[in-house]
C-alpha positions in Angstrom: 0.0 0.0 0.0 1.4 3.4 -0.9 1.6 6.2 1.6 -0.6 8.9 0.1 1.4 11.7 1.8 3.8 11.8 -1.1 3.5 14.8 -3.4 1.3 14.5 -6.5 1.9 15.9 -10.0 1.0 19.3 -8.7 3.5 19.0 -5.9 0.8 19.3 -3.2 0.9 16.9 -0.3 -2.3 15.0 -0.1 -2.6 15.1 3.7 -0.3 17.9 5.0 -1.9 17.8 8.4 -0.9 14.1 8.9 2.7 14.5 7.7 4.3 14.8 11.2 2.1 12.1 12.9 3.9 8.9 14.0 3.4 5.9 11.7 0.8 3.4 12.5 1.6 -0.2 11.3 -0.8 -1.5 8.6 -2.1 -4.8 9.6 -2.4 -7.7 7.1 -6.0 -8.0 5.9 -7.8 -11.3 6.7 -9.0 -13.5 3.9 -12.6 -12.1 4.0 -11.3 -8.6 3.1 -9.6 -9.5 -0.1 -11.0 -8.2 -3.4 -10.0 -8.7 -7.0 -8.0 -6.0 -8.8 -10.1 -4.0 -11.3 -9.6 -4.3 -15.0 -12.7 -5.5 -16.9 -13.8 -3.9 -20.1 -16.8 -2.3 -18.4 -14.6 -1.0 -15.6 -12.3 0.7 -18.2 -15.3 2.1 -20.0 -16.6 3.6 -16.8 -13.2 5.1 -16.0 -13.0 6.6 -19.5 -16.4 8.2 -19.1 -15.5 9.7 -15.8 -12.3 11.2 -17.1 -13.9 12.5 -20.3 -16.5 14.4 -18.3 -13.8 15.7 -15.9 -15.6 14.2 -12.9 -14.4 13.2 -9.5 -15.6 10.0 -7.9 -15.4 9.0 -4.2 -14.6 5.5 -5.5 -11.1 6.7 -6.5 -10.5 9.5 -4.0 -11.4 7.4 -0.9 -9.7 4.3 -2.3 -12.9 2.2 -2.1 -12.2 -1.6 -2.1 -15.3 -2.2 -4.2 -14.3 0.0 -7.2 -13.7 -3.0 -9.5 -17.1 -4.5 -8.8 -19.0 -1.3 -9.0 -17.4 0.2 -12.1 -17.7 -3.2 -13.9 -21.4 -2.8 -13.4 -21.3 0.9 -14.5 -22.0 2.1 -11.0 -20.1 5.1 -9.7 -20.5 7.6 -6.9 -19.9 11.1 -8.1 -18.0 13.5 -5.8 -18.9 17.1 -6.5 -17.3 20.4 -5.5 -13.7 19.2 -6.2 -11.3 16.7 -4.7 -10.1 18.7 -1.7 -11.8 18.7 1.7 -11.7 21.4 4.3 -11.8 18.8 7.1 -9.0 16.3 8.2 -10.7 13.2 9.5 -8.3 10.6 10.8 -9.8 7.8 8.7 -10.3 9.5 5.4 -8.1 9.3 2.3 -9.6 12.3 0.5 -7.2 15.1 -0.1 -7.3 17.9 2.4 -6.4 21.6 2.0 -7.9 24.8 0.5 -10.4 23.8 -2.3 -10.7 25.5 -5.7 -13.7 27.6 -6.6 -16.9 25.8 -7.5 -17.2 24.6 -11.1 -20.4 26.0 -12.4 -20.4 23.5 -15.3 -20.2 20.5 -13.0 -23.9 19.9 -12.5 -24.6 19.5 -16.2 -21.5 17.3 -16.6 -22.7 15.0 -13.8 -26.1 14.8 -15.4 -24.5 14.0 -18.8 -22.6 11.1 -17.3 -25.6 9.8 -15.5 -27.5 9.8 -18.8 -24.7 8.2 -20.8 -24.3 5.5 -18.2 -28.0 4.9 -18.2 -28.1 4.9 -14.4 -31.3 3.9 -12.7 -30.0 5.2 -9.4 -27.4 7.9 -9.0 -25.4 8.6 -5.9 -23.9 12.1 -5.4 -21.5 13.0 -2.6 -19.0 15.7 -1.9 -16.1 16.9 0.1 -16.7 19.1 3.1 -16.8 22.7 2.0 -16.6 24.7 5.2 -15.3 27.6 3.1 -18.7 28.2 1.5 -21.5 30.1 3.2 -23.9 27.3 2.5 -21.5 24.4 2.8 -22.2 23.6 -0.9 -26.0 23.0 -0.4 -26.9 25.1 -3.5 -24.5 23.1 -5.6 -26.1 19.8 -4.4 -29.5 21.2 -5.4 -28.2 22.2 -8.8 -26.8 18.7 -9.5 -30.1 17.0 -8.4 -32.1 19.3 -10.7 -29.8 18.8 -13.6 -30.1 15.0 -13.3 -33.9 15.3 -13.1 -34.0 17.3 -16.3 -31.9 14.8 -18.3 -32.9 11.5 -16.6 -36.3 12.0 -15.0 -36.7 8.3 -14.3 -33.4 8.1 -12.4 -33.6 8.0 -8.6 -31.1 10.1 -6.7 -29.3 9.5 -3.5 -27.2 12.2 -1.8 -24.5 11.6 0.7 -23.9 15.1 2.2 -21.6 16.8 4.6 -23.0 17.8 8.0 -23.5 21.5 7.0 -22.3 22.5 10.5 -23.1 26.1 11.3 -24.7 26.6 7.8 -28.2 27.9 8.6 -30.7 27.0 5.9 -28.3 24.7 4.0 -30.2 21.4 4.8 -33.5 22.9 3.6 -32.0 23.7 0.2 -31.0 20.1 -0.4 -34.3 18.7 0.9 -36.3 21.1 -1.3 -34.5 19.7 -4.4 -36.2 16.3 -3.5 -33.5 13.6 -3.6 -35.0 10.2 -3.1 -32.5 9.2 -0.3 -30.7 11.6 2.1 -27.6 10.0 3.5 -25.2 11.4 6.0 -22.8 9.1 7.8 -22.2 9.3 11.6 -19.0 7.2 10.9 -18.1 6.2 14.4 -19.4 6.1 18.0 -19.5 9.4 20.0 -16.6 8.5 22.3 -14.2 8.4 19.3 -15.3 11.6 17.6 -12.6 13.9 19.0 -9.8 11.7 17.5 -11.5 10.3 14.5 -13.9 13.0 13.3 -12.6 16.1 15.1 -14.3 18.7 12.8 -17.8 17.2 13.3 -20.3 16.8 16.2 -22.1 13.6 16.8 -25.4 15.0 18.0 -25.4 17.7 15.2 -25.1 14.9 12.6 -27.9 12.9 14.3 -30.1 16.0 14.4 -29.4 16.7 10.7 -30.9 13.4 9.8 -33.8 13.8 12.2 -34.6 17.2 10.6 -34.8 15.7 7.1 -37.7 13.6 8.3 -39.4 16.6 9.8 -39.0 18.5 6.6 -40.1 15.6 4.4 -41.5 12.5 6.2 -41.5 10.5 2.9 -37.8 11.0 2.1 -35.7 8.0 2.9 -32.8 8.6 5.4 -29.7 6.6 5.7 -26.5 6.7 7.8 -23.4 4.6 8.1 -20.9 3.4 10.7 -17.4 2.0 10.5 -16.1 -0.5 13.0 -12.6 -1.4 13.8 -11.5 1.9 15.3 -11.7 0.8 18.9 -15.5 1.0 19.5 -17.2 -1.6 21.8 -20.2 -3.6 20.6 -22.5 -1.9 23.2 -21.5 1.5 21.8 -22.5 0.3 18.3 -25.8 -0.8 19.6 -26.3 2.6 21.3 -25.7 4.3 18.0 -28.4 2.1 16.5 -30.8 3.2 19.2 -29.8 6.9 18.5 -30.4 6.4 14.8 -33.8 4.9 15.3 -34.8 7.7 17.7 -34.0 10.0 14.7 -36.2 7.9 12.4 -33.4 6.8 10.2 -34.6 4.1 7.7 -31.4 2.5 6.5 -28.1 1.7 8.3 -24.8 0.6 6.8 -22.0 -1.0 8.8 -18.6 -1.7 7.3 -15.0 -2.5 8.3 -12.6 0.5 8.6 -9.5 0.0 6.4 -6.5 2.1 7.1 -5.4 4.0 3.9 -1.8 4.8 5.0 0.5 4.6 8.0 -0.4 8.2 8.9 -4.1 7.4 9.3 -5.9 6.1 12.3 -4.8 2.6 13.2 -7.1 -0.4 12.9 -8.0 -1.7 16.3 -9.2 -5.0 15.0 -11.0 -6.7 12.1 -14.5 -7.6 12.9 -15.5 -11.1 11.6 -18.3 -11.8 9.1 -20.2 -13.5 11.9 -20.0 -10.4 14.0 -21.3 -8.3 11.1 -24.2 -10.7 10.7 -25.0 -10.4 14.4 -25.0 -6.6 14.1 -27.4 -6.8 11.2 -29.8 -8.9 13.2 -29.7 -6.5 16.1 -30.3 -3.5 13.8 -33.3 -5.2 12.1 -34.7 -6.0 15.6 -34.5 -2.3 16.5 -36.7 -1.4 13.5 -34.6 -0.3 10.6 -36.2 -0.8 7.2 -32.9 -1.8 5.7 -29.5 -2.9 7.0 -26.3 -3.6 5.1 -23.7 -5.0 7.4 -20.5 -6.7 6.1 -16.8 -6.2 6.1 -16.8 -4.6 2.7 -20.1 -2.6 3.1 -19.7 1.0 2.0 -22.4 3.7 1.9 -22.9 3.5 -1.9 -22.2 -0.2 -2.4 -25.2 -1.8 -4.2 -27.0 1.5 -3.6 -29.4 1.0 -6.5 -30.4 -2.5 -5.5 -30.7 -1.4 -1.9 -33.0 1.4 -2.9 -35.4 -1.0 -4.5 -35.4 -3.2 -1.4 -35.9 -0.1 0.7 -39.0 0.8 -1.2 -40.3 -2.7 -0.9 -39.7 -2.8 2.9 -41.6 0.5 3.3 -44.5 -0.9 1.2 -44.6 -4.1 3.3 -44.5 -2.2 6.5 -47.5 -0.1 5.4 -49.5 -3.3 4.7 -48.7 -4.6 8.1 -49.7 -1.5 10.0 -53.1 -1.7 11.7 -55.8 0.5 10.1 
């Protein structure tokens, strides 16, 4: 694994804030974490389309282990507003620093790519943009509306920042009517100071709760990583917190350390433990749960959305009249 603190073609360190941190050894991955290297014809076609449209994907920027599978199926998660984040989370491999100005042509280019790929379900995420007065909410809304114009049958999922201290930002995104509103809590409250220092656990929770208050029919979704030092009872408490906020869909995946300068892996949770977490989450009332070592927020997002709709329909039938 390469250390992504080396300078790039533009001579900018990818993670300048981590450069002077002590190295954390990278543990050997267990067999259940291994994935095939990408390289299929469909994967290469997707990569070409992304490059031709000058788009950024979280698949590449975050080093997602599922990129080969997803791109081979022509699934991609578009990361808007550039490739540079204003935060410096200890787990994340996205570049940090001062971002460039917003690209006003990006919403239409994303919509073009969605149309060319024939996506039934599009996932849009972004870097954190604390430098913008609305945290990038207007840009999210423009992307959603551009996709709606070109591909009116495509369902849209957004994975947004927390819009911390950005009054009115959440309302802008909800008003644009994505089908799924996703914001990841990422870890348990006790670990926030070290793992997600720029965020606030209860603010993120309240953000998702407020989505339901603004639009009760909008699906909400949030994700958690394990392997950072959390205890099982803390994960179960996060589940309870999510359900109290009426979150519909929970994802749980194994944290994988990008470089020696990132947060160390405490341990690898086993597939059996992930299955047990899934059963606990369903018992607590989630409509959908995806829990496995390689689960990521956008992995199988289209198929999961169809299942989410089905689960809501089934729940409505079972409710007493």
